[in-house]
Backbone as CSV, one residue per row, in Angstrom:
resi,resn,N_x,N_y,N_z,CA_x,CA_y,CA_z,C_x,C_y,C_z
1,MET,-21.640,45.489,0.316,-22.170,44.743,1.435,-21.999,43.251,1.140
2,PRO,-21.455,42.467,2.084,-21.244,41.037,1.831,-22.568,40.285,1.735
3,PRO,-22.599,39.234,0.936,-23.844,38.474,0.800,-24.193,37.775,2.113
4,GLN,-25.474,37.649,2.354,-25.945,36.970,3.556,-25.918,35.459,3.324
5,ILE,-25.409,34.734,4.294,-25.341,33.273,4.193,-26.347,32.688,5.167
6,ASN,-27.170,31.839,4.659,-28.143,31.169,5.497,-27.402,30.258,6.472
7,CYS,-27.711,30.333,7.755,-27.012,29.525,8.765,-27.210,28.036,8.523
8,TYR,-28.401,27.656,8.069,-28.664,26.242,7.834,-27.759,25.699,6.733
9,THR,-27.647,26.420,5.630,-26.791,25.938,4.546,-25.329,25.967,4.962
10,TRP,-24.931,26.933,5.765,-23.545,26.978,6.224,-23.234,25.780,7.112
11,ASN,-24.163,25.428,8.002,-23.963,24.259,8.862,-23.917,22.981,8.038
12,GLN,-24.776,22.881,7.041,-24.752,21.713,6.164,-23.417,21.628,5.433
13,PHE,-22.910,22.762,4.995,-21.621,22.792,4.308,-20.514,22.304,5.236
14,GLU,-20.532,22.765,6.494,-19.519,22.330,7.455,-19.607,20.838,7.716
15,ILE,-20.827,20.316,7.824,-21.007,18.884,8.062,-20.495,18.086,6.869
16,GLN,-20.836,18.500,5.656,-20.377,17.788,4.462,-18.862,17.840,4.343
17,THR,-18.271,18.986,4.645,-16.820,19.114,4.576,-16.156,18.205,5.591
18,THR,-16.699,18.146,6.795,-16.151,17.279,7.835,-16.259,15.818,7.425
19,GLU,-17.397,15.426,6.839,-17.567,14.042,6.391,-16.558,13.690,5.302
20,ARG,-16.317,14.613,4.364,-15.342,14.355,3.304,-13.942,14.202,3.874
21,LYS,-13.595,15.061,4.833,-12.271,14.964,5.453,-12.112,13.643,6.182
22,HIS,-13.184,13.182,6.848,-13.122,11.917,7.576,-12.921,10.750,6.614
23,LYS,-13.652,10.750,5.493,-13.486,9.686,4.498,-12.078,9.699,3.924
24,ARG,-11.557,10.891,3.650,-10.216,11.015,3.102,-9.178,10.527,4.111
25,SER,-9.360,10.850,5.392,-8.382,10.432,6.390,-8.408,8.925,6.580
26,LYS,-9.592,8.292,6.440,-9.653,6.834,6.531,-8.885,6.199,5.382
27,ALA,-9.028,6.750,4.186,-8.308,6.214,3.032,-6.813,6.430,3.192
28,MET,-6.420,7.592,3.668,-4.997,7.873,3.844,-4.395,7.006,4.937
29,SER,-5.158,6.703,5.986,-4.614,5.855,7.042,-4.399,4.432,6.523
30,TYR,-5.208,4.001,5.545,-4.986,2.681,4.954,-3.664,2.657,4.196
31,TYR,-3.390,3.701,3.418,-2.180,3.733,2.609,-0.960,4.203,3.380
32,GLU,-1.154,4.702,4.589,-0.049,5.237,5.361,1.020,4.181,5.627
33,GLY,0.615,3.007,6.036,1.574,1.958,6.333,1.702,0.932,5.222
34,TYR,1.265,1.302,4.024,1.235,0.342,2.917,2.631,-0.136,2.542
35,ARG,3.589,0.770,2.484,4.963,0.408,2.128,5.538,-0.576,3.145
36,GLU,5.296,-0.311,4.425,5.809,-1.194,5.468,5.158,-2.571,5.404
37,ARG,3.860,-2.614,5.081,3.194,-3.918,4.954,3.746,-4.704,3.776
38,LEU,3.984,-4.022,2.660,4.555,-4.712,1.498,5.952,-5.224,1.807
39,LEU,6.742,-4.419,2.504,8.093,-4.832,2.860,8.065,-6.013,3.820
40,SER,7.182,-5.992,4.797,7.109,-7.117,5.736,6.632,-8.388,5.039
41,ASP,5.723,-8.260,4.058,5.297,-9.432,3.286,6.463,-10.021,2.500
42,ALA,7.271,-9.166,1.897,8.422,-9.642,1.124,9.434,-10.327,2.035
43,LYS,9.691,-9.747,3.193,10.642,-10.358,4.135,10.123,-11.692,4.653
44,ARG,8.818,-11.749,4.964,8.241,-12.986,5.479,8.301,-14.091,4.430
45,SER,8.001,-13.771,3.180,8.036,-14.802,2.141,9.463,-15.282,1.899
46,LYS,10.424,-14.378,1.987,11.823,-14.779,1.826,12.255,-15.683,2.981
47,ARG,11.811,-15.343,4.187,12.132,-16.166,5.355,11.506,-17.556,5.223
48,ASP,10.282,-17.630,4.679,9.633,-18.927,4.465,10.421,-19.783,3.481
49,VAL,10.941,-19.166,2.429,11.746,-19.903,1.445,13.007,-20.445,2.104
50,TYR,13.697,-19.612,2.883,14.924,-20.064,3.548,14.642,-21.165,4.567
51,ASP,13.530,-21.048,5.287,13.178,-22.092,6.250,12.920,-23.417,5.553
52,LEU,12.228,-23.381,4.425,11.955,-24.622,3.703,13.225,-25.190,3.087
53,MET,14.146,-24.330,2.669,15.412,-24.819,2.121,16.178,-25.620,3.170
54,GLU,16.127,-25.177,4.417,16.834,-25.883,5.482,16.149,-27.183,5.868
55,GLU,14.822,-27.229,5.768,14.065,-28.399,6.199,13.613,-29.268,5.034
56,ASN,14.195,-29.126,3.880,13.771,-29.853,2.692,14.102,-31.333,2.834
57,SER,13.077,-32.174,2.634,13.286,-33.622,2.710,13.481,-34.236,1.330
58,GLY,13.251,-33.484,0.280,13.421,-33.992,-1.073,12.172,-34.628,-1.652
59,SER,11.071,-34.622,-0.924,9.835,-35.224,-1.429,9.182,-34.297,-2.457
60,GLU,8.252,-34.870,-3.207,7.556,-34.081,-4.225,6.717,-32.970,-3.600
61,GLU,6.141,-33.244,-2.430,5.345,-32.221,-1.749,6.218,-31.037,-1.352
62,ASP,7.433,-31.332,-0.867,8.350,-30.251,-0.501,8.776,-29.450,-1.725
63,MET,8.999,-30.139,-2.829,9.387,-29.440,-4.053,8.254,-28.545,-4.558
64,ALA,7.019,-29.051,-4.493,5.869,-28.252,-4.926,5.679,-27.042,-4.004
65,LEU,5.838,-27.265,-2.703,5.721,-26.162,-1.753,6.837,-25.146,-1.955
66,PHE,8.045,-25.633,-2.234,9.175,-24.741,-2.479,8.919,-23.870,-3.712
67,TYR,8.376,-24.478,-4.761,8.053,-23.726,-5.972,7.007,-22.652,-5.678
68,GLU,5.958,-23.026,-4.929,4.915,-22.056,-4.569,5.490,-20.910,-3.743
69,LEU,6.361,-21.234,-2.792,6.964,-20.194,-1.963,7.887,-19.289,-2.776
70,LEU,8.614,-19.875,-3.729,9.462,-19.047,-4.593,8.630,-18.081,-5.433
71,MET,7.517,-18.572,-5.958,6.644,-17.706,-6.751,6.036,-16.599,-5.879
72,THR,5.625,-16.949,-4.671,5.080,-15.951,-3.751,6.134,-14.919,-3.396
73,ASN,7.357,-15.380,-3.155,8.453,-14.469,-2.824,8.726,-13.520,-3.981
74,ARG,8.782,-14.044,-5.166,9.066,-13.199,-6.328,7.961,-12.163,-6.547
75,LYS,6.710,-12.593,-6.395,5.591,-11.662,-6.573,5.602,-10.567,-5.509
76,SER,5.888,-10.928,-4.272,5.899,-9.912,-3.213,7.041,-8.923,-3.413
77,GLU,8.195,-9.397,-3.872,9.299,-8.478,-4.169,8.947,-7.572,-5.349
78,TYR,8.271,-8.128,-6.334,7.865,-7.348,-7.503,6.866,-6.259,-7.107
79,VAL,5.889,-6.611,-6.273,4.881,-5.639,-5.841,5.537,-4.512,-5.055
80,PHE,6.467,-4.851,-4.176,7.159,-3.824,-3.394,7.954,-2.896,-4.310
81,THR,8.668,-3.465,-5.264,9.462,-2.661,-6.192,8.575,-1.748,-7.034
82,GLU,7.451,-2.269,-7.508,6.534,-1.461,-8.312,5.905,-0.341,-7.490
83,HIS,5.624,-0.618,-6.229,5.074,0.425,-5.361,6.072,1.569,-5.199
84,ILE,7.331,1.241,-4.979,8.368,2.264,-4.832,8.537,3.031,-6.145
85,ARG,8.514,2.315,-7.256,8.670,2.963,-8.561,7.518,3.929,-8.832
86,ALA,6.296,3.503,-8.519,5.130,4.365,-8.747,5.179,5.605,-7.853
87,ARG,5.598,5.432,-6.613,5.730,6.592,-5.720,6.766,7.570,-6.244
88,HIS,7.880,7.044,-6.709,8.935,7.903,-7.246,8.447,8.639,-8.496
89,MET,7.712,7.926,-9.340,7.206,8.522,-10.572,6.212,9.646,-10.259
90,LEU,5.340,9.440,-9.268,4.395,10.487,-8.881,5.111,11.697,-8.300
91,LEU,6.120,11.451,-7.487,6.888,12.554,-6.918,7.597,13.338,-8.011
92,LYS,8.199,12.616,-8.945,8.911,13.274,-10.041,7.948,14.079,-10.913
93,SER,6.773,13.527,-11.184,5.777,14.257,-11.978,5.332,15.524,-11.262
94,GLY,5.151,15.425,-9.960,4.765,16.605,-9.192,5.836,17.672,-9.207
95,LEU,7.088,17.249,-9.080,8.186,18.216,-9.108,8.353,18.831,-10.491
96,ASP,8.199,18.013,-11.531,8.315,18.534,-12.896,7.190,19.517,-13.222
97,SER,5.999,19.259,-12.714,4.887,20.164,-13.010,5.050,21.493,-12.278
98,GLY,5.800,21.499,-11.205,6.034,22.738,-10.475,7.069,23.631,-11.119
99,GLN,7.826,23.105,-12.049,8.894,23.900,-12.673,8.395,24.754,-13.783
């Protein structure tokens, strides 16, 4: 004979499960477009560098701004590359563990 399940505890279980799924879906929706956001940041910073190269007046302020933009561009490209590398590494680990 199957065990009897109290309806109250079953409803509580369903509510808790639904809440966990909702929290998980909110987190996944944040990371869903993460790659695209990183890529757009890298493209925007590169575009800013090129725009400043064309409008450079040679002043010290322009040189300091150019240096800051170059550093921002390099960091955004690095973050994008590391994100892709980490995703690939996780995928490879998952595939290797399945073998």
